[in-house]
C-alpha positions as CSV (number, residue, x, y, z in Angstrom):
1,M,0.0,0.0,0.0
2,N,1.5,3.4,-1.0
3,L,1.7,6.4,1.2
4,V,-1.4,8.1,-0.3
5,A,-3.5,5.0,0.2
6,E,-2.3,4.6,3.7
7,T,-3.1,8.2,4.6
8,A,-6.5,7.9,3.0
9,A,-7.2,4.7,4.8
10,W,-6.3,6.2,8.2
11,L,-8.3,9.3,7.6
12,T,-11.4,7.4,6.5
13,N,-11.2,4.8,9.3
14,P,-14.3,5.4,11.5
15,A,-12.2,4.5,14.6
16,Q,-10.1,7.7,14.0
17,W,-13.2,9.9,14.4
18,A,-14.3,8.7,17.8
19,G,-13.1,8.8,21.4
20,Q,-10.6,11.0,23.3
21,A,-7.8,10.2,20.8
22,G,-10.0,10.7,17.8
23,I,-9.6,13.4,15.2
24,P,-12.4,15.7,16.4
25,N,-11.1,15.8,20.0
26,R,-7.5,16.3,18.9
27,L,-8.6,19.1,16.6
28,L,-10.4,20.7,19.4
29,E,-7.4,20.5,21.6
30,H,-5.2,22.0,18.9
31,V,-7.6,24.9,18.3
32,L,-7.9,25.6,22.1
33,I,-4.1,25.6,22.6
34,S,-3.7,27.9,19.5
35,S,-6.5,30.2,20.5
36,I,-5.4,30.7,24.1
37,S,-1.8,31.3,23.0
38,L,-2.9,33.9,20.4
39,A,-5.2,35.6,22.9
40,V,-2.4,35.9,25.5
41,A,0.1,37.1,22.8
42,L,-2.5,39.8,21.7
43,L,-3.0,40.9,25.3
44,L,0.8,41.3,25.8
45,A,1.9,42.6,22.4
46,L,-1.0,44.6,20.9
47,P,-1.3,47.4,23.5
48,A,2.5,47.8,23.7
49,G,2.8,47.9,19.9
50,L,0.0,50.5,19.6
51,A,1.4,52.7,22.3
52,I,4.9,52.6,20.7
53,G,3.5,53.4,17.3
54,H,1.5,56.3,18.6
55,T,4.2,57.9,20.8
56,G,7.3,56.9,18.8
57,R,9.0,55.9,22.1
58,G,10.5,52.4,22.6
59,A,10.7,51.4,19.0
60,G,14.3,50.2,19.4
61,L,13.4,48.1,22.5
62,A,10.4,46.6,20.7
63,A,12.6,45.7,17.7
64,G,15.1,44.0,20.1
65,V,12.3,42.1,21.8
66,A,11.0,41.0,18.5
67,N,14.4,39.8,17.2
68,L,15.0,37.9,20.5
69,G,11.6,36.2,20.2
70,R,12.3,35.2,16.6
71,S,15.7,33.7,17.5
72,L,14.4,31.4,20.2
73,P,13.6,27.8,19.0
74,S,10.1,26.8,20.2
75,L,11.3,23.4,21.2
76,A,13.9,24.9,23.4
77,V,11.4,27.3,24.9
78,I,9.1,24.4,25.8
79,A,12.0,22.5,27.5
80,L,13.1,25.6,29.4
81,A,9.6,26.4,30.5
82,I,8.9,23.0,32.1
83,P,10.8,23.5,35.3
84,V,8.9,26.7,36.0
85,T,5.4,25.6,34.8
86,V,5.5,22.3,36.8
87,R,5.8,24.5,40.0
88,I,2.6,26.3,38.9
89,D,0.7,23.2,38.0
90,P,2.2,19.7,38.6
91,V,-0.2,18.2,36.0
92,L,-0.5,20.7,33.2
93,G,2.8,22.2,33.9
94,G,4.7,19.4,32.2
95,T,2.5,19.2,29.1
96,V,0.2,22.0,28.1
97,L,1.5,25.1,29.9
98,P,5.1,24.9,28.4
99,T,3.5,24.7,24.9
100,L,1.4,27.7,25.7
101,V,4.5,29.7,26.8
102,A,6.4,28.7,23.7
103,M,3.6,29.7,21.4
104,V,3.1,33.1,23.1
105,V,6.9,33.7,22.7
106,L,6.5,32.8,19.0
107,A,3.5,35.0,18.4
108,V,4.5,38.2,20.2
109,P,7.1,39.4,17.6
110,P,4.9,39.7,14.5
111,I,2.0,41.2,16.5
112,L,4.2,43.7,18.2
113,V,6.2,44.8,15.1
114,N,3.1,45.1,12.9
115,A,1.1,47.0,15.5
116,Y,3.7,49.7,16.1
117,T,4.8,49.9,12.5
118,G,1.2,50.2,11.2
119,V,0.3,52.9,13.6
120,A,3.6,54.8,13.1
121,E,3.0,54.9,9.3
122,V,-0.5,56.5,9.5
123,D,-0.6,59.8,7.6
124,R,0.5,62.5,10.1
125,D,-1.9,64.9,8.4
126,L,-4.8,62.8,9.7
127,V,-3.3,62.8,13.2
128,E,-2.7,66.5,13.3
129,A,-6.2,67.1,11.9
130,G,-7.6,65.1,14.8
131,R,-5.6,67.1,17.3
132,G,-6.8,70.3,15.7
133,M,-10.3,69.1,16.3
134,G,-9.6,68.8,20.0
135,M,-9.4,65.0,20.1
136,R,-7.5,63.4,23.0
137,E,-4.5,61.2,22.3
138,R,-6.4,58.1,23.2
139,E,-9.2,59.1,20.9
140,I,-6.7,59.7,18.1
141,L,-5.3,56.3,18.6
142,S,-8.6,54.5,18.7
143,G,-10.5,56.6,16.2
144,I,-7.9,57.5,13.6
145,E,-4.7,55.5,13.8
146,L,-6.0,52.1,14.7
147,P,-8.7,51.9,12.0
148,V,-6.2,53.0,9.3
149,A,-3.5,50.7,10.6
150,L,-5.8,47.8,11.1
151,P,-4.8,45.9,7.8
152,V,-1.2,46.0,8.9
153,V,-2.0,45.0,12.4
154,L,-4.1,42.1,11.2
155,G,-1.2,41.0,9.0
156,G,0.8,40.4,12.1
157,V,-2.1,38.6,13.7
158,R,-2.4,36.4,10.6
159,S,1.3,35.6,10.7
160,A,1.3,34.8,14.4
161,A,-1.9,32.6,14.1
162,V,-0.5,30.5,11.3
163,Q,2.8,30.0,13.1
164,I,1.1,28.9,16.2
165,V,-1.1,26.4,14.5
166,A,1.9,24.9,12.7
167,T,4.3,24.9,15.6
168,A,1.9,23.8,18.4
169,T,2.5,20.3,17.1
170,L,5.8,20.3,18.9
171,G,4.0,20.2,22.3
172,A,3.0,16.6,21.6
173,I,6.6,15.6,22.1
174,F,6.2,16.6,25.8
175,G,2.8,15.0,26.2
176,S,0.6,17.9,25.2
177,G,-2.5,17.2,23.1
178,G,-3.5,18.5,19.7
179,L,-2.9,17.2,16.2
180,G,0.7,16.7,17.0
181,R,-0.2,13.6,18.8
182,F,-0.8,11.9,15.5
183,L,2.7,12.7,14.3
184,V,4.4,11.6,17.6
185,D,2.3,8.4,17.9
186,G,2.5,7.6,14.2
187,I,6.3,7.8,14.3
188,A,6.4,5.7,17.5
189,Q,4.2,3.0,15.9
190,N,5.8,3.2,12.5
191,D,2.4,4.2,11.1
192,D,3.0,6.3,8.0
193,G,-0.7,6.8,7.4
194,Q,-1.2,8.3,10.8
195,V,1.9,10.5,10.5
196,F,0.9,12.0,7.1
197,G,-2.7,12.1,8.1
198,G,-1.7,14.3,11.0
199,V,0.5,16.4,8.8
200,L,-2.4,16.9,6.4
201,L,-4.8,17.9,9.2
202,V,-2.3,20.5,10.5
203,A,-1.8,21.9,7.1
204,M,-5.5,22.2,6.5
205,L,-6.0,23.9,9.8
206,A,-3.2,26.3,9.0
207,I,-4.7,27.1,5.6
208,A,-8.1,27.7,7.1
209,T,-6.6,30.0,9.8
210,E,-4.7,31.9,7.1
211,A,-7.9,32.3,5.0
212,A,-10.1,33.4,7.9
213,V,-7.7,36.2,9.0
214,E,-7.0,37.2,5.5
215,I,-10.7,37.8,4.9
216,L,-10.7,40.1,8.0
217,Q,-7.6,41.8,6.7
218,R,-9.2,42.5,3.3
219,L,-12.3,43.9,4.9
220,A,-10.1,46.2,7.1
221,R,-8.1,47.2,4.1
222,S,-11.3,48.2,2.3
223,G,-12.4,50.3,5.3
224,A,-9.0,52.0,5.5
225,A,-9.1,52.8,1.8
226,G,-12.5,54.4,2.3
227,R,-10.9,56.8,4.8
228,G,-8.7,58.0,1.9
229,S,-5.4,57.0,3.5
230,G,-2.4,55.3,1.9
231,S,-0.6,54.9,5.1
232,T,-0.3,51.1,4.8
233,A,1.4,51.2,1.4
234,A,5.0,51.7,2.3
235,I,6.9,50.6,5.4
236,A,10.0,52.5,6.4
237,P,13.3,50.5,6.8
238,G,13.3,48.6,10.1
239,P,11.8,45.4,11.4
240,P,9.9,43.6,8.6
241,V,6.1,43.9,8.5
242,L,4.6,40.4,8.3
243,G,1.6,39.4,6.2
244,A,0.5,43.0,5.4
């Protein structure tokens, strides 16, 4: 039986679609791990990026943090996090929590960089017009800069989300759930159908995630264009903007 047939046979086996170790449950685990990681990364990186873009202060520090985050291998972050997370929770601390930590570290750089770069590149005439109308700085950020910069901001979110979905499979090496279990178990059992079936499922989930955020990004881009701003067109030299 060739690889394609083995993979198809595994995916169409009813036994793979039931129980705690079945595809639906593993998919749910993967989505939960990815969603929680992305939410935490957004809470950490988005406000900081918006504030840096608005004030212009701390851009160098943000670039340094982003470069550091990109340079850390996720597998190493998981391993390094375990001694700390097991003290927080002896059960989840050795499996799920280290994966969440590593995925947050992975997701922060693109969100942070795109947030502050997108806001910083908003047309200054729009900002000054807002100040001339008596708008407060917070109102300028929320009412002018963020709506115009939203396509670029969502580009960072898209990049982070896809990276998380693809990389969260590493957590299965340390006993975490998700679709990565099929890869780890398949290799251990010498089951090529399970391995490549898991790979296919992860790829499909990543593509679906990319498509979903891209739709939001296009809608945001249309809204920004309606405001008559070209601020998302050109990014000045510095940290790369992802998925814009």
